[in-house]
C-alpha positions as a printed NumPy array, in Angstrom:
array([[ 17.967,  11.877, -19.212],
       [ 21.483,  13.17 , -18.909],
       [ 20.413,  16.447, -20.571],
       [ 18.72 ,  17.123, -17.522],
       [ 21.462,  16.686, -14.782],
       [ 23.862,  19.453, -16.616],
       [ 24.864,  22.122, -14.547],
       [ 23.331,  24.264, -17.175],
       [ 19.822,  23.962, -15.519],
       [ 21.191,  24.875, -12.174],
       [ 21.994,  28.289, -13.552],
       [ 18.721,  28.172, -15.634],
       [ 16.871,  27.863, -12.436],
       [ 18.835,  30.339, -10.536],
       [ 18.518,  33.12 , -13.168],
       [ 14.918,  32.706, -13.764],
       [ 14.143,  32.701,  -9.916],
       [ 16.334,  35.72 ,  -9.433],
       [ 14.907,  37.835, -12.406],
       [ 11.242,  37.018, -11.207],
       [ 11.965,  38.131,  -7.59 ],
       [ 13.808,  41.317,  -8.964],
       [ 10.996,  41.916, -11.734],
       [  8.088,  41.447,  -9.009],
       [ 10.138,  44.566,  -6.949],
       [ 10.557,  46.547, -10.042],
       [  7.018,  46.192, -11.19 ],
       [  5.65 ,  47.289,  -7.729],
       [  7.8  ,  50.268,  -7.521],
       [  7.052,  51.439, -10.855],
       [  3.155,  51.098,  -9.941],
       [  3.48 ,  52.796,  -6.614],
       [  5.35 ,  55.914,  -8.056],
       [  2.411,  56.93 , -10.507],
       [  0.138,  59.491,  -9.213],
       [ -3.203,  61.058, -10.504],
       [ -2.742,  64.51 , -12.045],
       [ -4.597,  67.234, -10.432],
       [ -6.105,  68.675, -13.598],
       [ -7.575,  72.054, -14.338],
       [ -9.855,  70.74 , -16.838],
       [-12.946,  68.478, -16.235],
       [-11.4  ,  65.088, -16.876],
       [ -8.681,  63.795, -14.522],
       [ -5.764,  61.327, -15.443],
       [ -7.226,  57.951, -16.399],
       [ -6.361,  54.829, -17.998],
       [ -8.604,  55.449, -20.942],
       [-10.758,  52.59 , -20.084],
       [-14.601,  53.151, -20.088],
       [-17.413,  50.844, -19.029],
       [-21.234,  51.541, -19.268],
       [-20.875,  54.883, -21.235],
       [-19.42 ,  56.811, -18.125],
       [-17.508,  54.483, -15.625],
       [-13.901,  55.426, -15.867],
       [-10.907,  53.763, -14.516],
       [ -8.592,  56.068, -12.855],
       [ -4.675,  56.005, -13.064],
       [ -3.97 ,  55.711,  -9.041],
       [ -1.312,  53.473,  -7.258],
       [ -2.022,  50.706,  -5.303],
       [ -3.035,  51.556,  -1.717],
       [  0.137,  51.755,   0.538],
       [ -0.909,  48.865,   2.911],
       [ -1.355,  46.444,  -0.073],
       [  2.199,  47.782,  -1.95 ],
       [  4.003,  47.119,   1.439],
       [  2.423,  43.851,   1.656],
       [  3.825,  42.635,  -1.709],
       [  7.244,  44.362,  -0.762],
       [  7.236,  41.99 ,   2.324],
       [  6.854,  38.909,  -0.035],
       [  9.532,  39.861,  -2.053],
       [ 11.672,  40.61 ,   1.071],
       [ 10.579,  37.11 ,   2.286],
       [ 11.588,  35.384,  -1.025],
       [ 15.131,  36.995,  -0.818],
       [ 15.373,  35.645,   2.862],
       [ 14.416,  32.539,   2.119],
       [ 16.614,  32.012,  -1.127],
       [ 19.515,  33.196,   1.115],
       [ 18.813,  30.423,   3.958],
       [ 17.246,  27.503,   1.907],
       [ 18.521,  25.72 ,  -1.488],
       [ 16.251,  27.666,  -3.802],
       [ 18.845,  28.085,  -6.665],
       [ 19.951,  24.977,  -8.002],
       [ 22.345,  22.176,  -6.35 ],
       [ 25.359,  24.947,  -6.615],
       [ 24.204,  26.972,  -3.647],
       [ 22.908,  24.846,  -0.499],
       [ 21.78 ,  27.685,   1.527],
       [ 23.31 ,  29.204,   4.783],
       [ 21.337,  26.574,   6.757],
       [ 22.4  ,  23.874,   4.581],
       [ 18.861,  22.177,   4.924],
       [ 17.974,  18.708,   2.853],
       [ 14.759,  17.161,   2.929],
       [ 16.893,  13.715,   3.627],
       [ 18.436,  15.628,   6.424],
       [ 15.299,  16.608,   8.006],
       [ 13.993,  12.989,   7.686],
       [ 17.226,  11.327,   9.241],
       [ 16.928,  14.029,  12.206],
       [ 13.002,  13.142,  12.489],
       [ 13.833,   9.261,  12.488],
       [ 16.52 ,   9.74 ,  14.975],
       [ 14.339,  11.578,  17.385],
       [ 11.614,   8.918,  17.01 ],
       [ 14.315,   6.292,  17.619],
       [ 15.339,   8.1  ,  20.726],
       [ 11.881,   8.616,  21.884],
       [ 10.492,   5.196,  21.015],
       [ 13.607,   2.915,  20.94 ],
       [ 13.692,   1.734,  24.553],
       [  9.781,   0.658,  24.325],
       [ 10.33 ,  -1.164,  21.212],
       [ 13.455,  -2.655,  22.402],
       [ 11.596,  -4.123,  25.397],
       [  8.736,  -5.629,  23.19 ],
       [ 11.41 ,  -7.109,  21.162],
       [ 12.992,  -9.184,  24.026],
       [  9.446, -10.989,  24.852],
       [  7.972, -13.601,  22.651],
       [  5.427, -12.677,  19.834],
       [  2.795, -15.311,  21.592],
       [  3.07 , -12.633,  24.551],
       [  2.922,  -9.155,  23.081],
       [  0.208, -10.503,  20.689],
       [ -2.45 ,  -9.975,  23.657],
       [ -0.708,  -6.955,  25.472],
       [ -3.035,  -4.345,  24.484],
       [ -0.429,  -1.304,  24.012],
       [  2.155,  -3.485,  22.007],
       [ -1.277,  -4.805,  19.66 ],
       [ -2.483,  -1.402,  19.204],
       [  1.18 ,  -0.587,  18.08 ],
       [  1.199,  -3.803,  15.464],
       [ -2.193,  -2.944,  14.346],
       [ -1.103,   0.905,  13.231],
       [  1.866,  -0.651,  11.534],
       [ -0.248,  -3.333,   9.886],
       [ -2.752,  -0.745,   8.587],
       [  0.072,   1.536,   7.112],
       [  1.774,  -1.217,   5.221],
       [ -0.261,  -4.458,   4.736],
       [ -3.805,  -3.271,   4.677],
       [ -3.451,  -2.519,   0.955],
       [ -3.386,  -6.093,   0.374],
       [ -5.141,  -7.786,   3.118],
       [ -7.752,  -5.193,   3.804],
       [ -8.153,  -2.904,   7.028],
       [ -9.762,  -5.623,   8.621],
       [ -7.361,  -8.32 ,   7.498],
       [ -9.772, -10.338,   5.744],
       [ -7.99 , -10.374,   2.199],
       [ -9.63 , -10.324,  -1.027],
       [ -9.387, -12.632,  -4.191],
       [ -5.744, -13.537,  -4.186],
       [ -4.861, -12.032,  -0.898],
       [ -5.067, -14.518,   2.096],
       [ -7.521, -13.757,   4.846],
       [ -5.472, -13.335,   7.977],
       [ -8.366, -13.428,  10.533],
       [ -9.313, -16.984,  10.399],
       [ -7.239, -20.046,  11.667],
       [ -6.2  , -21.474,   8.23 ],
       [ -2.759, -21.148,   7.188],
       [ -0.814, -22.328,   3.991],
       [  2.736, -21.788,   5.575],
       [  1.895, -22.726,   9.272],
       [  0.181, -20.358,  11.706],
       [  2.701, -20.479,  14.446],
       [  4.246, -17.271,  15.993],
       [  7.513, -18.133,  14.236],
       [  5.94 , -19.01 ,  10.6  ],
       [  4.041, -15.995,  10.809],
       [  7.172, -13.826,  11.251],
       [  9.058, -15.56 ,   8.758],
       [  6.592, -14.812,   6.094],
       [  6.775, -11.301,   6.972],
       [ 10.733, -11.006,   7.075],
       [ 11.396, -13.262,   4.093],
       [  8.176, -13.172,   2.047],
       [  6.562, -16.021,   0.459],
       [  6.198, -17.095,  -3.105],
       [  3.36 , -19.619,  -3.773],
       [  3.406, -21.037,  -7.067],
       [  1.222, -23.59 ,  -8.492],
       [  2.301, -24.787, -11.854],
       [ -0.12 , -25.425, -14.623],
       [ -1.422, -28.987, -14.317],
       [ -3.747, -29.322, -17.457],
       [ -1.324, -31.382, -19.4  ],
       [ -0.477, -33.795, -16.376],
       [ -4.486, -34.104, -15.807],
       [ -5.611, -34.214, -19.615],
       [ -7.755, -32.285, -21.951],
       [-10.342, -29.908, -21.141],
       [-13.012, -32.011, -19.99 ],
       [-10.569, -33.968, -17.478],
       [ -9.901, -30.676, -15.813],
       [-13.583, -29.954, -15.399],
       [-13.468, -33.55 , -13.906],
       [-10.735, -32.84 , -11.625],
       [-12.462, -29.435, -10.42 ],
       [-15.407, -31.59 ,  -9.504],
       [-13.104, -33.874,  -7.589],
       [-11.499, -31.012,  -5.583],
       [-14.93 , -29.796,  -4.687],
       [-15.81 , -33.353,  -3.45 ],
       [-13.015, -33.09 ,  -0.897],
       [-14.513, -30.56 ,   1.173],
       [-17.995, -31.923,   0.795],
       [-19.103, -29.048,  -1.647],
       [-21.774, -29.587,  -4.159],
       [-20.188, -31.508,  -7.16 ],
       [-20.962, -33.938,  -9.872],
       [-19.974, -37.452,  -8.216],
       [-19.581, -39.144, -11.893],
       [-17.042, -36.555, -12.747],
       [-15.621, -36.844,  -9.321],
       [-15.243, -40.523,  -9.451],
       [-13.466, -40.471, -12.829],
       [-11.027, -37.655, -11.904],
       [ -9.772, -39.588,  -8.256],
       [ -7.364, -41.618,  -9.822],
       [ -5.518, -38.538, -11.611],
       [ -5.175, -36.767,  -8.358],
       [ -1.842, -38.75 ,  -7.455],
       [ -0.313, -36.019,  -9.631],
       [ -1.619, -33.371,  -7.225],
       [ -0.799, -35.209,  -4.231],
       [  2.863, -34.675,  -4.711],
       [  2.307, -31.185,  -3.324],
       [ -1.268, -31.518,  -1.583],
       [ -0.542, -34.641,   0.311],
       [ -2.748, -38.14 ,  -0.216],
       [ -5.406, -36.872,   1.782],
       [ -5.212, -33.389,   0.071],
       [ -4.527, -31.687,   3.617],
       [ -1.755, -29.568,   2.116],
       [  1.828, -29.196,   3.178],
       [  2.998, -25.818,   5.212],
       [  6.611, -26.233,   4.151],
       [  5.505, -25.884,   0.403],
       [  2.839, -23.562,   0.892],
       [  0.267, -25.99 ,  -0.696],
       [ -3.322, -25.309,   0.496],
       [ -5.49 , -27.729,   2.233],
       [ -8.302, -28.768,   0.012],
       [-10.41 , -30.322,   2.23 ],
       [-12.051, -27.232,   3.704],
       [-14.295, -24.774,   1.786],
       [-11.778, -21.843,   2.145],
       [-10.644, -20.506,  -1.423],
       [ -8.018, -18.021,  -2.247],
       [ -8.95 , -17.489,  -5.96 ],
       [-12.7  , -18.948,  -5.894],
       [-14.406, -22.151,  -5.185],
       [-16.466, -22.397,  -8.64 ],
       [-16.021, -25.026, -11.209],
       [-14.721, -22.111, -13.508],
       [-12.312, -20.641, -10.783],
       [-10.809, -24.06 ,  -9.888],
       [-10.434, -25.126, -13.449],
       [ -8.535, -21.927, -14.169],
       [ -6.122, -22.595, -11.401],
       [ -5.594, -26.081, -12.898],
       [ -5.352, -25.169, -16.532],
       [ -3.125, -22.097, -15.627],
       [ -1.342, -22.315, -12.32 ],
       [ -1.141, -19.455,  -9.771],
       [  1.621, -17.398,  -8.59 ],
       [  1.188, -15.584,  -5.453],
       [  3.764, -13.304,  -4.281],
       [  4.25 , -11.88 ,  -0.411],
       [  7.077,  -9.483,  -0.676],
       [  9.808,  -9.36 ,   2.124],
       [  9.52 ,  -6.485,   4.514],
       [ 13.046,  -7.279,   5.909],
       [ 14.646,  -3.923,   5.337],
       [ 11.361,  -1.995,   5.149],
       [ 10.343,  -2.646,   8.707],
       [ 12.737,  -2.577,  11.356],
       [ 13.175,  -5.697,  13.549],
       [ 11.104,  -4.416,  16.19 ],
       [  8.199,  -3.265,  13.681],
       [  8.369,  -6.788,  12.32 ],
       [  7.995,  -8.244,  15.934],
       [  5.064,  -6.149,  16.87 ],
       [  3.199,  -6.57 ,  13.508],
       [  3.746, -10.391,  13.838],
       [  2.296, -10.246,  17.105],
       [ -1.076,  -8.447,  15.727],
       [ -1.428, -10.914,  12.68 ],
       [ -1.017, -13.857,  15.366],
       [ -3.434, -12.424,  17.488],
       [ -6.15 , -12.265,  15.028],
       [ -6.488, -16.102,  14.837],
       [ -5.501, -16.777,  18.073],
       [ -7.977, -14.793,  20.422],
       [ -7.299, -16.113,  24.073],
       [-10.075, -18.261,  25.259],
       [-11.727, -18.866,  21.852],
       [-12.253, -22.533,  20.978],
       [-10.766, -23.853,  17.625],
       [-13.169, -22.99 ,  14.571],
       [-15.287, -26.334,  13.697],
       [-14.716, -27.742,  10.68 ],
       [-17.339, -27.557,   8.198],
       [-20.068, -30.185,   8.109],
       [-20.058, -32.498,   4.519],
       [-23.133, -31.351,   2.411],
       [-25.163, -34.044,   0.834],
       [-23.974, -34.632,  -2.64 ],
       [-26.32 , -34.925,  -5.711],
       [-25.089, -33.861,  -8.919],
       [-25.154, -30.125,  -9.59 ],
       [-22.778, -28.594, -11.877],
       [-21.572, -25.412,  -9.774],
       [-20.273, -25.169,  -6.143],
       [-21.748, -22.265,  -3.966],
       [-19.943, -19.06 ,  -3.688],
       [-16.489, -19.088,  -1.805],
       [-16.009, -18.041,   1.649],
       [-13.138, -16.052,   2.786],
       [ -9.66 , -16.493,   1.305],
       [ -7.158, -18.895,   2.275],
       [ -3.81 , -18.092,   3.592]])
């Protein structure tokens, strides 16, 4: 790569650029000076090209308006190269323009325009700006530009990406917890547990027991065999499997699954573990932008006047082998 940072390439670019512009000007001049000869004979001056037997191409110059249009483009090129940095890094142009400088100027202008308004929102608690229409709209736009790639434009997530529009939170759903997730990111790591549970058949038993915790369809015999072994899982998920927001351990007693709620998906989670990473946005978003997007995310699951979502009713258990399709992802 050092070959491409040599000053040689600055001169190479500059010479190629200048020769090209000059060459265009010379070519235009040479073509504009030729005139068709007034011949006393039957044939005028032609290029010698003939089509369809008698269709000849005359050797005439370009139309004057067309020629001057091309001359204007050459003149524009020269003026551009004088004012802007088009000849490598050795010549900055008379205007000293750079893309980074333009970006910095635009950021400064935006801060001057929107800074006071953002500062005013920053002084208000997240719980308040979450339901202030203008602040919520600004937070939504920040979310769509930065967060929707993973969580979706409707914030309902996908497999491996949490649903932010329900009221189920792995790391806690308070305004402070939401803001902390955005600023610092999260690392949701579940280690492989197959060795602690037993062999492949034991892992399947444990998957049935996990399904039984939420009243989902499962094999009761397999679940009963796995129940005593759940103690190794309770260290994170708790003895009642309600999860632990301090560790990011999800609640297993509902029917909300981040990686799928089938026997195969749960068995894979137990066998291989999971590594979920939420990147930290500190340094990418400003403090005010984090505050606004926190308000928007908080508002998705805390609509004013809405009653809390009811827990799903238990499903009578027979002995089928597979759980039904999983609902939205767990946060």
